[in-house]
N, C-alpha and C positions, 0 to 999 in steps of 0.2 A: 310757274316756280316762285316762292317768295327769298328776296336775295336780302334776308336781315340775319340778324344776330340771335344766337341760340345761347342764351343766357341761364345759369342752373344758381340758383340760390341757396346755400346751405345753410339752415339757422340752429344753434345750439339749441334755443328753447322758441315756444310759439308765443303769438300775443293773444291774451285773454280779453276780452271786452264787457264792460259792465253794463248792465241795462239801465233804463234811466227811467222813474215813475211818472205814469201822466199826470199833472197839474190838475185835470178836469175829471176822471175816474178813479184814480187810485189804481189802475191799470197799468200794466208796461206796455207800451207801444212800440211795434217792430214794421219796419218796411219791407214787404216780400215782394219779390217778383213774380208775376204770372205769365209765362210766354205763350203768346198767340201769334206764328207765324213772325213776321216782321215786327211786331209789336209788343212790349215787355210793360203794360199798364201796373201802376205800382198798386197792391191793394194792402189796406190798413187793415192788420189783426189785432186782435187784444187776448190775450192769456193772463194767469193770475202768476203774480209774480211766484220769483222764486228764491231759494236762499241768494243773497247779494255774493258775487265772486269780488277776487280779490282783485285790486287794482291793475291797470295797465301795467304791464313792464316789459318796455323796450329792449329788443336785442341787440346784442354787438353789431358792429357791421358786417353785412352778406361778406360770405368767401364767394366769388365769382370764378366759375371754369365755363368756357365757351369755344363755339367751332362754327362754322357754317353749318347751316341745318340744311337736311336733305330737303329735296323735292316731295311736296306733299304727293303720297303714293307710294313714296321710296324709291323707283328707278325715274330717269328722266325719260321723258318720252322723246324718241326722234322717229319720227314718222316718213323722212325721204327716204326713196326707195336705192339700194345702194346702186353705183354706176354703172355695175355690170348687170344688171337686172332692168333696166331702164328701157331696154329696146324692146324687150318682151313683153312689159309691162304696157308699154306704149301701142304695141298692137293690139294687145287685147283692150283697152280702154277706147280705141278705135271702133271695135266692134259692138260697144255697149250703148244704150240708149245714154241720150248726153242731156245735162244739165246746165244752162248757160249760167254763168257766176256774174255778179255785176262787181264795181272795182272792192268794196267793202267786204262783199265776199271774199274774194282773193287775200285780202287782209286777215280776215279771221284763219282761212287755210294757213296762212305764214304762222300764225299765231298759234294753234293747235300744232302746227306739224314740229316745231323746234320744242314744243315742251312749255311754252308759257301759261299754257292753260289745263298742268299739269294737275290730276293725271288722265284729264279726257285724251281720248285716242280717235276722235272724229268729231262732228255734229252731233248735238245730242238726241238720243231717242226720248219716246216719251216719260219714261221712267225717271230719268236725267233730269231732262226741261222740268217736270213738277217739282222733284226734290230743291233744285235751286231756285224755282220761282216761290215755292211756299215758305223754304225751310232755310235758305240762304246756305245750303252745302249739298254734299253727295255721300251716300252709305258705300262704301268699297266692299267686295267680298270678303274682306275678311273681318269686317264686322266695325273697321274705322270710320271715323268721318272727316272731310276734309271741308274747308271753307270753299263755296262755290255760289257767290251769291249775283253773278250776271249770265242769265243763261246764253249759250252761243250756238245759236242755230242755224238752220238754211231753209229758208222759204222758197217754194216752188207753186205755180200757178197752176190750172187746173188742165189746162190744156199741156203741160209738163207730166202730170199726174197722169196723165191717160195714155202720153207715149211713152211713158215707163212702163206700164202695164203691170207684168206678173214678174218681170224680170228682179232677182236680186241684188244688181249690183246694178252699178249707175256710171259712167265717166262723166269727170267734171272738166268744164271748158271755160277759160276765162273770157273777158269782153270782147276781145279779138278774135276768138274760135278756137285758138291754142290749147290743147288736154293739157292740163295741170295734174288732174289726180284721178283716181279710183275711189269711189265709195262703197263699201261692200256691206254686205247684210244689212241692206235698208230696212228703214221702219219710215211708213209716211202716216203722219197725223194730223189733224184739224189743228190751226193755226188761231188760236183764240186773242186775238190783236187786242181786246181792251183790257183783258187778265192780264195780259202780258205789259203792259203799258202799265197799267194800274198798279202792280206788284212791283216791277222794276224802278219806277218813277214816285210811287206813292201818290201818284194824281192824272187825271186824264184831261188836265185842262189844257188848252191850243198852247201852241208857242215852243215846243221842245222843239230844237232844230232834227235829232235823232229820230224822235217820232215822227215827224212830219214828211222827213226825206226817205227814210230808210223802210220804219215799219209799216205805215199806212200805205204806201205804195204797193209792198210786198204781196207775193202769194197770199190764197187762204188754206195753205197746206205748209206743212215742214217735215222734211226728211234728216233722217238722223243715220247714223251706219259710223264704221273703220274707215279711217283714211289712209289711203296709201297715196302720196306725193311723190308724183314722176320725177320732179327735180328739184332743187332748192329755189325759193320764191326769191325774185330780183325785181326792181322796178327801175333800174338803169336811168336813175334821175341825179347820180353823180354823188349821191348818200350811202350806196351800199355797204362802203367798207365801215360805216359806222353801224352797221347794223349786226351786233356780236348775238349769236344766241348762245341761252344758258350755258351749252357745254361749251362755247369758246369762252364765254365771261368765266367759267369757274378755272377754268385754266390759265385764263389771266389773273385771277385772284391767285392762283398756286404761285404762280411766278413770280408775284410780287410780295408772296409771304404774307398775305393779309390775315389777321385774326380775328377781324370785324370788317363786314362792311354795313353801310349803312347808307340807303338810297333816298335820292332826291327826284321825284317825278314832275313835272312841270309843263305847262303849254303856251309858257311866255320866256320871252328874254330873262337872262339872270340880271337881278338886279339888286340893289345894296343889302335890301331886307333877307333875299335867297342868299346870299353870301355870308352874312352875320349867322341866321340860320346852320348852314353848313358849315363854318368854324366853331360855332359853339357845339355843335354836338361832337365834332371830331376832340375837341378838347374834353369835355366830358366823359368820352372813352379813355382818353388817355388816362384821366383822373382815376377812371374805374379799374385801370392796371391793363387795359389792351395797349400793345407795344405798336402795331400798324396797323389802324385803321384805314380802310379803302373809301373813299364816295365813288358811287355809281351814279352819275347824272343820268336820267332816264326820260330824255325829252319824248311828248306824244308825238307820233309821225302819222298817226290816221285820222280820223275825223277830228274835226274841231272847228270851232264856231268860223263862221264865213269872213267877222272880221279880226281873227287872230292873225298876227304876225306868220309870214308863210315859213316852210319849214325850213327851207332852205338858207332864209336870214338868218334863223334862229340859230341852226348850227353855225354859220359863219360868227355869228356876235360870240354862241358858248367857246367856241376855237380862240378867241382873241381875249375874253375876258380870262379865262381859266389861268394862265399862266402869270396875272397879277394879282391875283387873290391871295394873301399872303398866309402863309402856312404859320400853325401855332406851336 
């Protein structure tokens, strides 16, 4: 889900642009993008000059209308099983072949289940994986396209694949063995690690922490399917009260009568440069005509570098710093 601002610009007139003759050939030159997967190499093309257009005419200041945007794909995804159905679903999960999750896999279950990866409803099947890997997006059933530049997948080893056999559904168990979810209508396909690394990071050079600690040791197969999460994911680290879901955040924005939300994501303690950017953004939004812009501070709580400041220390710092940041 994107927590940003939806702005509509209504221009009374349109901008027109003049072309500039090349001093070398007498032809006009224009840079045109030629999109190939991740890359947009610039291709120089030449064409005969046409009738000169009128000079650039600048429009008056745009009229701005705004609202919080809808989640990608329309409806907000919520994959947590209703409380009244959890007993029956847990019994079913116990009867299914099991896939043991790592700590990071559990975090991805959390991300998907609450709608942070809207419109995904589970770990990617192969068609979704390839679209994300090669085109940074997903095409939905209605033909619309949403951004999805990071593949969200679940790796399994050959032994687990054999144990699953012909089953259409599997149970997902956490590192301690507790059942977390059911993955339905599964699809198992090859985990091409080198392609995944190259497409995601743009390099296969050594030294990427997530690659070396998560992807390379992972299994040679990926398993995708639809998630049913048996209960909300909790970490019991004293910080769960900070982890609001997209649904909870939207309710909070409504409660505060926010007409714009500006998000700031960080993996470090807040410093003066951050504070200046936040205050400047709020000032600009007020100048644009918004009445009550709200800041969403979004600290990264999952995989970070080994030498980063621990999450609990950062959260304590955030809670102490923000009361003294001056309002605009």
